[in-house]
N, C-alpha and C positions, 0 to 999 in steps of 0.2 A: 233569540227571536230574529227572524229574517226581516230585512227592510222591504217595503213594498216596491214593486216594479215601477220604473218611471213611466209617466204617461206618454212621453215621446222618446224615441230612440236617441242614442247619442248623436251629437252634431255630425261626426264623420260619417254616420250611417244615413243621414237624411239631407246632407249638403252636397252640392255638386263640386266638381273639381275647382271651378272658378271661385266658388264661395269659400272653399277651404283655403285657397291661395290668398284671397282677399282678407280673410280673417287673420291669416298668419302675418300678412304685410302690415296690418293695422292693429296688431295685438297689443301694442303699448302706445302711450301718447307720443313718445319719441319717434317710434316708427311711423305713426300717422303724420307727424310734422315733417319728417323726412320725405315721405311720399308726396306731401302737398306741394313741396317745391321741386322735387326731383322729376315728377311727371311733366310739368310744363317746361322745365329746363331741358329735358331730353327732346321733347317735341320741337322746341325752338332751335336747339342745337342741330337737330337733323335737318330742319328747314334751312338753316343758315348754310350748312354744308352743301346741300343740293342746289342752293341758289348762288353760292359764291365760288365754288370750285370751277376753274377754267372760265370764269365770267368774262374775260377779255375776248373769248372766241365767239363769233368771228371778229377779227380786227377790221371791221368795216361798218359803215352806217347801214342799219337794217330798217326796212319798212319806214314807218313814220318817225324814226329817229332823225331822219333828215330835217324835220321841223324842230323837234324839241332839243336836240343836242346843240344845234346852232343858236336857237333862241336862248338857251341857258347860258351859253358863253357870252352872247350879246348882253343879256341882263347883267351878268357879273361885271362886265367891262363898261357898259354904257348906262345901265339902269333901265333900259327899255329894249324891246326886240327890234333889231335893225335888219336891213337887207344884206345879202351876201352876193359876191360875184359868182358867175357860173363856174362850175367845177370845184366849188367850195368843199363838197363832201370828200373828194379824194385828197384835197390839200389838207383838210382838217385832220384826217386820220393819220397823216404824216407829221402832225404837230404844227402845221402852218395855218395860223388863223388870220393871215393878212388879207384874206378875201372879205373880211367884215367891213361893211360900209358904215357911215354915220346916219344915213337916211332911215327913218322909221319904217317898219314893215307892218302891214296889216295882219294881225294874228287873231284867231277866233276862240282862244281859250285864255282864261285869267292866268296871271303869272306865277302863282305860288308853287305849283308843281315844277315849273322850270327853274325857279330859284333853288328848289331842293336838289334837282339834278345838277345845278351849277356848283353846289357844295363839293361834290365828288370831283368835278372837273377842276375846280380851284385847287384841290389838294393834289391831284395827279397830273394836271396839265391838259390842254385841249386835245392832244393827240392820243390820250390814253383811253382805249375802249373800256378798260376796267373802271376808269374814273367816270365815264359816261353813265355807267349802270350801277355803280356800287350803292348809291343811296336808295334806289328802287329795290335792290336786292335786300338791303338791311331792313327796309320797311316791310318787304314781303315776309321776311322771317318774323318780324315783330307782329305782323298780322296773325300769324299762327299762334303766338302767345295771347293775343287779344281774343281769338276764338276760344282758347282754353279758359280764359277768365270769364268770358260771357257765358259759356256753357256751365261753368262751375256756379256762377251767380244764379243761373236759371234753375239748375237741377240739383245743386248741392251734392253732386256725384263726381268724384275724381275719375271714375271709370268713363263716364259719359264725356267729361271734358277731355280726357286723354284720347278717346276715340275721335272726337270732333277735330281736335287740333292735329292729331296724327294723320287723319285723312287729308286735311288741307296741306300739311307738310309735304306729302308725297304726290299730290295731285298735279297733273301736267299743266293745266291752265295756270295754277298758282305759281308753278316753277317758271314757266315761260314768261309770264307777265312780270315776274320779279327780275328776270335776266335781260331786260330790254329797257331802254330809256324812254318809256312812254308814260303817260299820265295816269293810266287806269289803275295800276297797282298802288300809286300814291293816294288816289281817290279812295280806294278800298280801305286803306289804313285809317284815314281820317273818318270815314263814314262809320267803320266798325268801332272806332274809339268813341265816337259820339253815341253810338248805340249802347256801349258799355256804361257810359255816364248816365244815360237815361235809366238803365236798370238800377244803378246805384241810387239815383234820385227816387225811383219808385219805392225801393226798400226803406229809405229814410223817411219819405213822406207818409207811407202807410203806418210806420211805427208812431209817428207824431200824431196822426189822425186817430189811431187806435187809443192813444192816451187821453183823448178828450171825449171818449165814448161815455155817455151819461150812465151813472151808477144808481141803482135803486137803494132805498133805505134798508135798515136792518130787517132781515127776514123777507126781503123783497128780491125776486129774481131780477138780474140785470136787464133781461129783455123786457121787463115790465116798467122800466124806468121811463120817464117822459122824454120823448125825442127832442133834440135841439132843432130849431127851425133852420139854422145855418151853421156852417162850420167856420173854422178860422181861415183867414186869408194868409197864406204862407209866402213871405218874401225871402226868408233865409233858406235858399235852395242852391247851395254852391254847386252841386252836381248838375243841376239844370243849366246854370250859367256855363259850366265847363262843356256841357253838351252843345250849347249854342255856339261857343267858340270853335269847337271842332267841326260842327256842321258848317259853320261859316268858312272854315279852312277847306272843307271838302268842296264847297261851292267855288272857292278861290282856286281850286285845281281844275274843276270842270263844272259847268253850270248844272249838270245832272245831280250834283250834290244837293241842290235845292229841293229835289223830290224827297230826299231823306229828311231834311228839316221839316217839311210839311207833314210827311207820314208819321214820323215819330212825335211831332208836335201834337197831332191828333191823338196819338197813343197816350201821351201824357194827360190830355184832357179826359179821355175815357177812363184811364186808370184812377185819376183823381176823383172822378164821379163815383166809381165803384167803391173806392176807399171811403168816401163820405157816406155812402149808403151803409157800409159795414159799421161805420162809426155811429150810426143812429141819427144822421142828419135827415130831417124830414124832406127838405127841398134839395136833395142831393144833385139832381140833374142841373137845375138852374144855378145852384150854388157853385158847381164846378165850372160851368160855362161862363156865367156872367159876373161872378165875383172873383174866383180864382183864375179863370181863363185869361183875362186881360193881363194879370200879373205874370202868369206863366209865359204869355206872349212877349212881354217886355224882357223877362229874364233870359229868354232863349233867342228871340229874333234880334233883340238889341245887340248882344255880344256878337251874333253871327254877322250882322251888318258892319259893325266896327272892324271885325276880323277881315271881312272881305275888302273893305276900303283900304285897310292897312297893307294888304297884299299888293295894292297898286301904288305904293309909295314911290317906287323908282320912276314910274311913268309920271306921277304927279309933280315930283320935285325937279325933273329934268325938262328940257325944252324940245328934245328931238324925237320923241315918240310919235307914232302914227296918230294923226288928228289932234295932237297935243295943242296945236295953235288954233283949233276950231272955235275957241271962245276964250276971252280974257279970263273968265272964271274957270279954273281947272276942273271943278266938279261938273260944271255944265258941259265942258269939252269931253269929260269922261262919259257923261250921259249920252252925248251924241255918238261917241265911239261905240257905246253899248248898243245903240240903235242899229248901227252898221253890222255889229256882230250878230244881233238877233236876226236881221234880214238875211244874213248869210246862212245861218242855221235853218231858218224856215225854208229857204229855197234850195238847200243842198240835196240834189238828186242825181249826182254824177254816177253813171254806170261804173261798176268795178267787178272784176271777175270773182272776188271773194266776198262781195256784199251778201248779207244774210238778214232778211227781215226778222223781226222779233218772234213772229209765230213759228219760225223754224227752230228757234233756239232750244226749246225743250227736246226736240227730236235730234239735235246735233247734226244737222244736215250739211252745214258748210263751215267747218272750222277754217281759220286763216293760216295760210302758209306765210309765215313771217319772213323766212329767208331760205333761199335755195342756192347752194354753192355753184358758181360758174365752173370751177375746176376743183372738184372734191379731192381730198387727199387719198392716197392709195389705201385700199381696204382688203387686199388679198385676192381680188377678182378683177376681171377686165372692165366690168360695168359697176361703178360706185356712184353713190349719191349722198349728199349731206343736206339735210333740211332742218328747219326749226318750225314745228307746227304747233298751233295753239290748241290742238285737240286735248281735252281733259282726259283723265282716266275714265274710260267708258263705264266701268263698273261703279265708280263713284258718281258720275254724272247722272246716269239713268236711275240708279237707286235713289239719289238725292231728289230727283224730280218726282219719283214715285212716293218718297217719304213726304214731300211737300203736299202732294195730293191727299195722302193719308191724314196729315194734320188738318187739312182743310175739311175733310170729311168729319173728323172728330169735332172740329169747331162747329160745323153746321149742325151736327147731331146734338151737341151740347146746347145750342140755342133752341133747337126744336123741343128737346126734352127738359129744358130749363134746369140743366145741371151746371155746376160751376165749371168754367173753362179758364184754366190758369195760364200764366205767361209762358209756361213750357210749350204750350201749343200755339199761342197767339204771337209771341215775340218773333220767332223765325218767319211767320207769315207776314208780319208787318214789314220786316226787312225785305222780303221778296216782293211785296207790293211796291215798296219804294224803289227797288232796283230793276224791276222787270215791267210792271204794268204800264208805266209812262211810254215805254218804247213801242208798245202795241198801238199807241195812238198816232204814231208818225210812220204809217205804212209806206209812204212814198219816199222816205229819206234814206240816204245811203248809210247803212250801219253794218256792224260786223259782229260775228259770234264772240270775239274776244272781249266785247263789252260786258259779257256775263261774269267777268272776274269779280265784279262787285256783288254778284249773286252768290258766289261760291261759299263765302262764310255762312250764309243763312241756309244754303242747301246742306252743308255738312252738319250744321246744328240740327236741322230737321232730320237728317239721316241718323245722327247719333241718338236722338230721342226715339226715333222709330226702332232702331236696333235694340234699345233698352226695352221697349215694349215686346219685341220679338223674343228677347232673352227670357222674359217671364218675370212676374212680380215675385216678391219674397214669399208671399202666401200661396203661390201656385203649387200644384202637386209636383213632387220631385221629378217625375218623368217629363212633365211639361217644361220645367226649367232646364233639365238636361238636354232635351231636344232643341230648345230655343238657343241655349248658350253654345251648343255645338254648331248650330247653323250660323250663328254670328261669327264664331271662330273661323269656320271654313270660309265665310265671305271675306273676312278681314285678311286671311292668308291669300286668297285669290286676288284681292286688291293690291297687296304688296307685290305679288308676282307680276301682275299686269303693269304696275308702275315701273318695275325693273325692266320689263320688256319694252316699254315705250320711252324710257329715259334717253336712249340715243337720239330719238326723233325729237325730243324736247330740247336737246342741247347741241344739235348740229354735228353729231359724230358721223364721220364718213362710214357708210355701211354698204354691203352689197345691195344692188337694186332689188332683187327678189325679196330680201329681208325687209326692205322698206315697204314693198307692196303689201306684205301680209299685215301691216299695221293699218291699212286703209280698209276698214270694215264696211264702209258705205261708199258709193261712187263719188259723192261730193267731198270726200276727205282727201282726194288727190289734188 
């Protein structure tokens, strides 16, 4: 007697090439475990290689390194930022730090990022350009690892996480801002670490609230059980405390980290409210805002404030810092100093040839030329040029912006249709709101395209999610999945080619002038 024909054809006949490869790679628990650590390890290793190789080039102070390198060495030696004699840049790159004075200098950013830069200088000496940049490079590579962890927490997909982290690993803006001693790459690391802690808190909190959902009696459906009027007030939220510490650290690098603290703080309140509604709490909106909200505020903002104040320890315990003697009470003196810093930021409107208002950023109209060699090395032709440009990989940038618009569309459509909108859609958008929208409100201020480095993790997260949608869901027809996955594969291959094409422009390699020109796709890129 013959057996009946199967209802579905064998897997190999109805699976795409990618699905067969994935099934083979995860065929055993051991293989799955190996893939779970191998994927982030490879992305992080690739990022580290692209950021650390020839990091000392150029052996001169670039762009705003003139502020942060000298401030870092001053902090390490004096505990506060001090003034330097004229010509200090040239002397410092030769290892001569004698131009450092004892008089405090007015600086407009908190000290934590400069303390981190100082660690590399302390290990390598003040004249080592590798030492100036090594800590930002290492944090840049770790940011790639954080993107993988955030994407995995959001989507539970190793493929999505690998794509998101891989895109950031080879993106030009991420590479350039990791290879220069500026604050923005350090800010990005702490901000994304705080975002990861918020996600971990969300998962833990939802599980605890789900456990208190009322249950019906025997023979009664759980949905028919009487609703609780209020839910528990949760004080034991270690991940939220950790998020507060890291967001405080981001604000201690640059004040723009406060926007992330505010945006993700609101996200915590909203997700608490929705979790209470799912748990059957009758007064879920007011319960989340007025009962749990103040506790969440204390657990997040309190540690953030303490972290921020601790970052000023060097200024507080010494006597020579700028405005340190403004009041006998050091905290009042610090407050007065902050008033001066705020006035500076509010009034900053100095013209700059590479200034780019925030409305231009999605269009990528004016990336910043970080460095142009006065005398480029020979390149085989008579006319050579060596530059370091903050232009991102155009395919990643524009696709990331399009993906963010797509997620916004999905979010709005979900609200209109009253369908569930999960964190896969909302979390990258919250990050983009925190890192982009505030800059739209300061249209007259001098700002630059490279500030978008803090947006990049959330853009690649949005892009990876959109690429998963393009690849097709598991229940889509075979032809749909084949077409979608081939399209994604072609796009990713093109991204790799473009990154290889732009890498000399991101790392200051001397190239023929015509070769450099073909990298400038828009007039403002020159």
